[in-house]
Each structure stands twice: as C-alpha cells, then as structure tokens.
SENU-246818 format. One record per residue (C-alpha): residue in one letter; z, y, x; residue number from 0. Coordinates in pm, 1 decimal. Each point is the difference from the previous one (the first is absolute). Example, Ala and Ser with C-alpha at 12.3 -4.5 7.8 and 13.67 -1.06 7.14 Angstrom:
BEGIN
<site badren="a" Z="780.0" Y="-450.0" X="1230.0" filo="0"/>
<site badren="s" Z="-66.0" Y="344.0" X="137.0" filo="1"/>
END
This chain:
BEGIN
<site badren="m" Z="-6485.2" Y="1898.9" X="-4985.3" filo="0"/>
<site badren="k" Z="30.4" Y="-225.9" X="285.4" filo="1"/>
<site badren="t" Z="310.6" Y="-203.9" X="140.6" filo="2"/>
<site badren="p" Z="31.4" Y="122.9" X="362.9" filo="3"/>
<site badren="k" Z="-27.8" Y="-295.7" X="209.3" filo="4"/>
<site badren="v" Z="379.0" Y="-103.4" X="182.2" filo="5"/>
<site badren="d" Z="-33.7" Y="-166.4" X="330.5" filo="6"/>
<site badren="t" Z="219.3" Y="-265.2" X="-0.7" filo="7"/>
<site badren="s" Z="-96.2" Y="-122.6" X="392.8" filo="8"/>
<site badren="g" Z="318.3" Y="105.6" X="156.7" filo="9"/>
<site badren="s" Z="196.6" Y="-196.3" X="-247.0" filo="10"/>
<site badren="i" Z="-238.0" Y="-311.7" X="62.2" filo="11"/>
<site badren="a" Z="92.2" Y="51.6" X="395.5" filo="12"/>
<site badren="a" Z="320.1" Y="57.3" X="-45.9" filo="13"/>
<site badren="s" Z="35.2" Y="-300.3" X="-232.2" filo="14"/>
<site badren="n" Z="-236.4" Y="-240.1" X="276.2" filo="15"/>
<site badren="a" Z="290.9" Y="167.2" X="271.9" filo="16"/>
<site badren="i" Z="273.5" Y="-138.5" X="-168.8" filo="17"/>
<site badren="a" Z="-149.1" Y="-326.2" X="-67.5" filo="18"/>
<site badren="e" Z="-99.6" Y="-27.9" X="383.5" filo="19"/>
<site badren="a" Z="355.5" Y="123.6" X="104.5" filo="20"/>
<site badren="q" Z="170.7" Y="-257.6" X="-253.5" filo="21"/>
<site badren="k" Z="-212.7" Y="-278.6" X="154.4" filo="22"/>
<site badren="a" Z="115.6" Y="110.4" X="337.3" filo="23"/>
<site badren="a" Z="352.8" Y="-34.7" X="-78.6" filo="24"/>
<site badren="t" Z="-53.9" Y="-285.6" X="-222.5" filo="25"/>
<site badren="n" Z="-109.8" Y="-218.9" X="361.5" filo="26"/>
<site badren="l" Z="211.4" Y="206.4" X="245.0" filo="27"/>
<site badren="q" Z="294.1" Y="-208.5" X="-215.8" filo="28"/>
<site badren="k" Z="-171.2" Y="-299.1" X="36.8" filo="29"/>
<site badren="n" Z="14.4" Y="80.2" X="355.9" filo="30"/>
<site badren="f" Z="330.5" Y="74.7" X="14.7" filo="31"/>
<site badren="s" Z="135.6" Y="-305.4" X="-191.8" filo="32"/>
<site badren="a" Z="-193.3" Y="-249.3" X="225.9" filo="33"/>
<site badren="d" Z="228.4" Y="-218.3" X="157.4" filo="34"/>
<site badren="l" Z="-122.6" Y="47.9" X="358.3" filo="35"/>
<site badren="k" Z="322.2" Y="-164.9" X="193.7" filo="36"/>
<site badren="n" Z="-196.2" Y="-323.3" X="112.1" filo="37"/>
<site badren="e" Z="-277.5" Y="206.8" X="162.4" filo="38"/>
<site badren="n" Z="-18.7" Y="129.4" X="378.5" filo="39"/>
<site badren="v" Z="271.3" Y="-284.1" X="77.1" filo="40"/>
<site badren="a" Z="86.1" Y="-30.1" X="403.2" filo="41"/>
<site badren="q" Z="-67.1" Y="-336.6" X="151.7" filo="42"/>
<site badren="v" Z="291.6" Y="-103.6" X="193.6" filo="43"/>
<site badren="t" Z="13.5" Y="-323.3" X="258.2" filo="44"/>
<site badren="p" Z="320.1" Y="-80.4" X="78.9" filo="45"/>
<site badren="g" Z="62.7" Y="-13.5" X="333.3" filo="46"/>
<site badren="g" Z="-325.1" Y="178.0" X="101.2" filo="47"/>
<site badren="m" Z="-93.8" Y="305.7" X="213.3" filo="48"/>
<site badren="a" Z="-242.9" Y="285.0" X="-73.9" filo="49"/>
<site badren="e" Z="-206.8" Y="-100.5" X="316.5" filo="50"/>
<site badren="d" Z="-44.0" Y="-345.2" X="-107.5" filo="51"/>
<site badren="a" Z="-119.9" Y="83.0" X="-355.0" filo="52"/>
<site badren="a" Z="-271.0" Y="238.7" X="158.0" filo="53"/>
<site badren="q" Z="-111.2" Y="-264.1" X="306.2" filo="54"/>
<site badren="v" Z="-10.7" Y="-236.8" X="-318.9" filo="55"/>
<site badren="s" Z="-207.6" Y="241.0" X="-269.6" filo="56"/>
<site badren="s" Z="-210.6" Y="116.0" X="264.8" filo="57"/>
<site badren="v" Z="-163.7" Y="-48.7" X="324.7" filo="58"/>
<site badren="r" Z="-77.5" Y="275.3" X="197.0" filo="59"/>
<site badren="k" Z="-265.4" Y="83.2" X="281.2" filo="60"/>
<site badren="k" Z="113.4" Y="188.0" X="316.1" filo="61"/>
<site badren="r" Z="-205.4" Y="248.2" X="23.1" filo="62"/>
<site badren="t" Z="-88.0" Y="189.3" X="360.2" filo="63"/>
<site badren="a" Z="-205.2" Y="327.9" X="42.6" filo="64"/>
<site badren="g" Z="-230.2" Y="79.6" X="160.8" filo="65"/>
<site badren="g" Z="-84.0" Y="289.7" X="301.3" filo="66"/>
<site badren="l" Z="302.3" Y="166.7" X="204.7" filo="67"/>
<site badren="a" Z="224.9" Y="-147.7" X="-252.6" filo="68"/>
<site badren="s" Z="-97.1" Y="-341.2" X="100.2" filo="69"/>
<site badren="q" Z="27.5" Y="103.9" X="370.9" filo="70"/>
<site badren="l" Z="363.7" Y="87.1" X="-11.0" filo="71"/>
<site badren="g" Z="54.7" Y="-321.6" X="-189.7" filo="72"/>
<site badren="v" Z="99.5" Y="156.5" X="-322.5" filo="73"/>
<site badren="n" Z="-7.4" Y="-226.6" X="-354.5" filo="74"/>
<site badren="v" Z="-25.0" Y="145.6" X="-325.0" filo="75"/>
END
C-alpha cells in the first residue's frame, strides 16, 4: 500500500511570508528608532532677508518672450 503524498507547498509559502513580514517589521522598527532631529534643519542668517538669500544663491537671467509679448513689452 502506497502512502499518500502530502502537499506542503502552502505551509512553506506561509512560513516564507511570515519570515518576510518579520523582516519588514524589524526594518520598520529600526527606521522609527533612527534619530532624525538633526536632519532637514533650516539655516537661518540673523538679520537676513529672503530676497538677499535668493540673490546670493542664484543669479537669474531675465527672459523676454518673443512675438506679440515682446511687442507689448511683456517680460516673463
């Protein structure tokens, strides 16, 4: 008499899914415990103005539009 073959693929897939979930939970816990209080801190210059910072950081060229806008004197 032959012994019936038992399909264990479902339990193997379930144990793999549990292992992946445990890895994800561990990673999430590690991310939550990271100290980010020094990240993304604004740099403030005492007595400065926003316009001053914009001029120092980048010099922009004034663009002029062509066609009808230039005839009317419209600057973009």
